[in-house]
C-alpha positions, -999 to +999 in steps of 0.1 A: +140-091+111+122-095+144+092-118+141+078-106+174+081-069+168+043-065+164+041-073+202+057-039+209+038-018+184+009+005+192-020+002+167-044+027+152-081+018+151-078+014+113-050-011+118-070-031+144-100-032+120-078-044+092-063-071+115-097-083+126-110-086+091-079-106+081-081-128+112-118-135+106-111-144+070-083-169+080-105-185+107-134-188+083-111-205+058-099-229+084-134-236+096-144-246+060-114-269+057-124-285+090-160-287+078-173-270+109-208-256+112-213-221+098-215-205+132-185-223+147-149-211+149-119-234+149-103-241+184-072-222+192-049-252+189-061-257+154-054-221+145-018-225+158-014-257+138-028-240+107-001-213+109+027-238+113+015-260+084+011-231+060+042-212+068+062-229+040+036-216+015+038-180+026+064-152+024+076-138+057+058-106+050+025-125+046+032-147+076+039-117+097+006-100+087-014-132+095+005-137+128-002-101+139-038-103+129-046-135+147-027-125+178-046-092+179-079-110+176-070-134+205-058-105+227-091-087+222-110-118+230-089-123+261-097-087+273-134-091+265-139-125+281-111-127+307-102-162+294-065-168+298-065-194+270-070-166+244-040-147+257-019-179+258-029-185+222-019-150+212+015-154+228+020-188+211+011-174+177+036-145+183+064-170+191+059-190+159+092-190+138+092-177+103+123-196+091+102-219+070+086-191+050+093-185+013+124-163+008+115-126+003+130-124-032+108-152-046+080-141-069+047-148-053+011-151-064-005-120-050+008-085-040+044-094-046+036-098-083+023-063-086+046-039-104+066-014-083+062+016-104+045+021-138+063+024-171+054+057-187+039+042-218+018+018-197+007+046-174-005+067-203-024+038-218-039+028-184-051+063-176-066+067-210-085+034-207-098+043-172-107+078-183-129+066-212-165+070-200-179+049-229-158+018-218-158+020-180-181+026-151-185+050-122-152+042-104-129+039-134-127+076-141-122+082-104-094+057-104-077+075-133-077+107-112-063+087-082-034+074-102-025+108-117-027+125-083-007+098-066+021+099-092+022+136-086+023+135-048+032+100-036+004+097-010-005+063+001-040+053-010-056+056+025-039+090+031-063+107+006-093+104+030-082+134+050-059+151+025-062+189+021-048+210-007-035+245+001-034+262-033-020+294-018+012+277-007+012+248-032+012+223-004-008+191+000-013+182+037-019+146+047-021+125+078+008+099+078-008+065+076+023+049+093+031+074+120+031+050+150+062+034+165+086+059+150+080+047+114+070+080+101+081+116+101+052+126+124+014+125+125+012+147+093+034+157+064+032+183+036+041+176+000+048+203-025+025+201-056+038+213-089+017+240-106+009+217-136-004+190-112-026+213-091-057+207-112-054+169-110-049+169-072-078+193-067-101+172-089-091+140-071-098+154-037-131+168-049-140+134-063-134+117-030-153+144-011-182+139-035-184+101-029-180+105+008-208+131+008-230+105-011-227+082+019-199+059+006-172+049+031-136+056+022-129+018+023-157+012-002-143+040-025-107+026-022-117-010-029-139-001-059-112+021-075-086-007-069-109-031-087-113-007-116-075-006-120-073-044-119-100-048-145-084-022-168-050-040-165-068-073-173-085-058-203-054-042-217-027-068-210-045-100-200-026-122-175+008-106-182+025-106-148+047-076-157+016-054-162-001-060-129-005-025-117-024-012-087-032+022-070-001+018-049+020+015-080+016+052-084+033+059-051+062+036-061+065+056-093+066+088-074+094+074-053+114+064-084+109+098-100+119+118-069+149+095-063+163+108-096+163+144-085+165+144-046+187+131-019+178+100+002+168+123+031+146+144+009+129+113-006+122+099+029+106+132+040+084+133+009+072+097+014+067+102+052+094+077+062+115+082+093+143+061+078+160+065+044+163+027+042+126+021+036+125+038+002+158+023-008+148-012+001+111-015-005+102+010-033+108+013-070+145+021-078+159+053-093+165+035-126+127+032-129+122+070-130+104+084-160+127+100-187+118+136-179+131+131-143+162+112-154+170+138-180+172+165-152+202+147-137+222+145-169+251+169-173+245+198-196+269+197-226+294+226-224+303+242-257+340+240-266+359+273-268+364+286-304+395+272-320+397+241-298 
């Protein structure tokens, strides 16, 4: 792993916005710890010290996100103000080592505890709970559509914003969310949609279009649907860490299902990955595939010849 790889990557506007929100949140947190006035930001040297002190409490993946976010913010400030101190701070943050971080295989407290994939029985129960209009609110039924459409197609949550369904060809066209720096198969990809899933995918896209047309931002839609899933899991299973599902869990389950019936290369193409290693390393394994997909790979019994 290269701790400085973010230095070489190009960034989309959505990535920059995400980095800035994360960096501002970290700096606000540090400002409160330092008891600074509401309108004051911590000095650069304090931010660097904050990263060093907290590295042992974070996984490398978390540390890398914080590192990239803060460096991005200081780089933008350097360009805006011409102050060399900000660029020096960005470089110093990028050079921080990650050796003290929590090992990657340690169970964490946040996203690392979310399930990779969804057990079929849990999925059915979760979708049924979210779909019940008498129990849940506006976003819950939308979230149930989201889960069903994502299990069927494997799209990342944010890829639904511009997704288009071509019913004539049975293809779902999406913009790859991670197409920069050679990580994806290209700026767009097409995923085949099974006939039985066409109605769900169509309904989910229509749901998103309706909310966008009502003036809601895609970020607002995504966040509220994610909260609906979280609350449904909480209502169904309490604090059980093995039942902590999220919208992204549906993409993981899609990955597990297609691994049971497709080659590594085909799986990478369906997920929008340039490398076959990504799905093998970071996504739900083949053994997590739902029974109907595993059954497709079982050998068909051959009848014995008469008299044998």
